[in-house]
C-alpha positions as CSV (number, residue, x, y, z in Angstrom):
1,X,160.0,154.4,50.5
2,X,157.1,156.4,51.8
3,X,153.6,156.7,50.6
4,X,153.2,159.2,47.9
5,X,149.7,160.5,47.6
6,X,149.2,162.3,50.8
7,X,146.5,160.9,53.0
8,X,145.8,157.6,51.2
9,X,142.6,155.8,50.1
10,X,141.0,155.8,53.5
11,X,140.4,159.6,53.4
12,X,137.7,159.3,50.7
13,X,134.2,159.6,52.1
14,X,131.2,158.7,49.8
15,X,127.9,160.3,50.1
16,X,125.3,157.7,50.7
17,X,122.2,159.9,51.2
18,X,119.1,159.5,48.9
19,X,117.7,162.6,47.3
20,X,114.0,162.3,48.2
21,X,112.8,165.5,46.4
22,X,112.0,163.8,43.1
23,X,110.2,161.0,44.9
24,X,108.1,163.5,46.9
25,X,107.2,165.3,43.6
26,X,106.1,162.1,41.9
27,X,104.0,161.1,44.9
28,X,102.3,164.5,45.1
29,X,101.4,164.3,41.4
30,X,100.0,160.8,41.9
31,X,98.0,161.9,44.9
32,X,96.4,164.7,43.0
33,X,95.6,162.4,40.1
34,X,93.8,159.9,42.5
35,X,92.0,162.7,44.3
36,X,90.6,164.0,40.9
37,X,89.7,160.6,39.5
38,X,88.2,159.0,42.6
39,X,84.8,160.8,42.5
40,X,84.5,160.0,38.8
41,X,84.9,156.2,39.3
42,X,81.9,156.0,41.8
43,X,78.9,155.8,39.5
44,X,75.5,154.3,39.9
45,X,71.8,154.8,39.8
46,X,70.6,157.9,41.8
47,X,68.1,156.6,44.3
48,X,66.5,158.5,47.2
49,X,66.9,155.9,50.0
50,X,64.5,155.4,52.9
51,X,65.9,155.9,56.4
52,X,66.2,153.4,59.1
53,X,67.7,153.3,62.6
54,X,69.9,150.2,62.1
55,X,73.6,149.4,62.3
56,X,75.3,149.2,58.9
57,X,76.1,145.7,57.7
58,X,79.7,145.1,57.0
59,X,80.5,143.1,53.9
60,X,83.8,141.9,52.6
61,X,82.9,141.3,49.0
62,X,80.7,143.0,46.5
63,X,77.2,141.8,46.4
64,X,74.6,142.0,43.6
65,X,72.5,145.2,44.0
66,X,69.1,145.6,42.5
67,X,68.1,149.3,42.2
68,X,64.6,150.7,41.6
69,X,64.5,154.5,41.0
70,X,61.6,156.8,41.4
71,X,60.5,156.2,37.8
72,X,60.0,152.5,38.5
73,X,63.0,151.5,36.4
74,X,64.8,148.4,37.6
75,X,68.6,148.0,37.4
76,X,70.8,145.0,38.1
77,X,74.0,146.7,39.0
78,X,74.1,149.5,36.4
79,X,72.2,147.6,33.6
80,X,68.5,148.5,33.2
81,X,66.1,145.6,33.1
82,X,62.4,145.5,32.5
83,X,60.4,144.4,35.6
84,X,58.8,141.5,33.5
85,X,62.3,140.2,32.6
86,X,63.8,140.5,36.1
87,X,63.1,137.0,37.2
88,X,64.7,135.5,34.1
89,X,67.7,137.8,34.3
90,X,68.3,136.8,37.9
91,X,68.0,133.1,37.1
92,X,70.7,133.4,34.4
93,X,72.9,135.7,36.6
94,X,75.8,133.5,37.9
95,X,76.6,135.8,40.9
96,X,73.0,135.8,42.0
97,X,72.7,132.1,41.7
98,X,76.0,131.4,43.5
99,X,75.4,133.8,46.4
100,X,71.6,133.3,46.6
101,X,71.6,136.9,48.0
102,X,70.9,140.4,46.6
103,X,70.6,143.8,48.0
104,X,67.5,146.0,47.1
105,X,68.2,149.7,46.6
106,X,64.7,151.1,46.3
107,X,63.6,154.8,46.1
108,X,61.6,155.9,49.1
109,X,59.0,157.6,46.9
110,X,58.0,154.3,45.2
111,X,54.6,152.7,45.8
112,X,54.9,149.7,48.1
113,X,53.5,147.4,45.4
114,X,56.5,147.9,43.1
115,X,59.0,146.9,45.8
116,X,56.9,143.8,46.6
117,X,56.9,142.9,42.8
118,X,60.7,143.1,42.7
119,X,61.0,141.1,45.9
120,X,58.6,138.5,44.5
121,X,60.6,138.2,41.3
122,X,63.8,137.6,43.3
123,X,62.1,134.9,45.3
124,X,60.8,133.2,42.2
125,X,64.4,133.3,40.8
126,X,65.5,131.2,43.7
127,X,67.2,133.9,45.7
128,X,66.4,133.5,49.4
129,X,68.2,136.5,51.0
130,X,67.1,140.0,50.0
131,X,68.8,142.7,51.9
132,X,67.3,146.2,52.1
133,X,69.7,149.2,51.7
134,X,68.7,152.2,53.7
135,X,70.4,155.5,54.4
136,X,71.4,155.5,58.1
137,X,73.2,158.9,58.0
138,X,70.2,161.0,57.0
139,X,68.1,159.6,59.8
140,X,70.9,160.2,62.3
141,X,71.2,163.8,61.2
142,X,67.4,164.3,61.5
143,X,67.4,162.7,65.0
144,X,70.1,165.1,66.1
145,X,68.3,168.0,64.6
146,X,65.1,167.2,66.5
147,X,66.8,167.2,69.9
């Protein structure tokens, strides 16, 4: 009474390798999609920022940004607001009243008086901290070019 079947069940070897080619194909397609869509997501108001030699401020969360472009138009985030209504809009803005902090993103070609009016409106709205956004990279490039 011998074993009929040759070598027996122990001779079978299963292949346990994963075929990663479809995974790589899918990941490359996703990478291309993200590379194409990433520049489209970043929108905002085009402002020519003043330069300053200061270290950038690191922030963990998104803060409320007031933008003033060269045509003296005021924006809260991406929404345009009349300068006369800015104080009232900031008083009713929950994020501004919670944080008591905004960042001012003003064009360098603006008259100084417009920037002061915007800052005064934020102070009257009860916002104590007003951060000024500048462009540190342009001033660094200009300093290197002058050497």
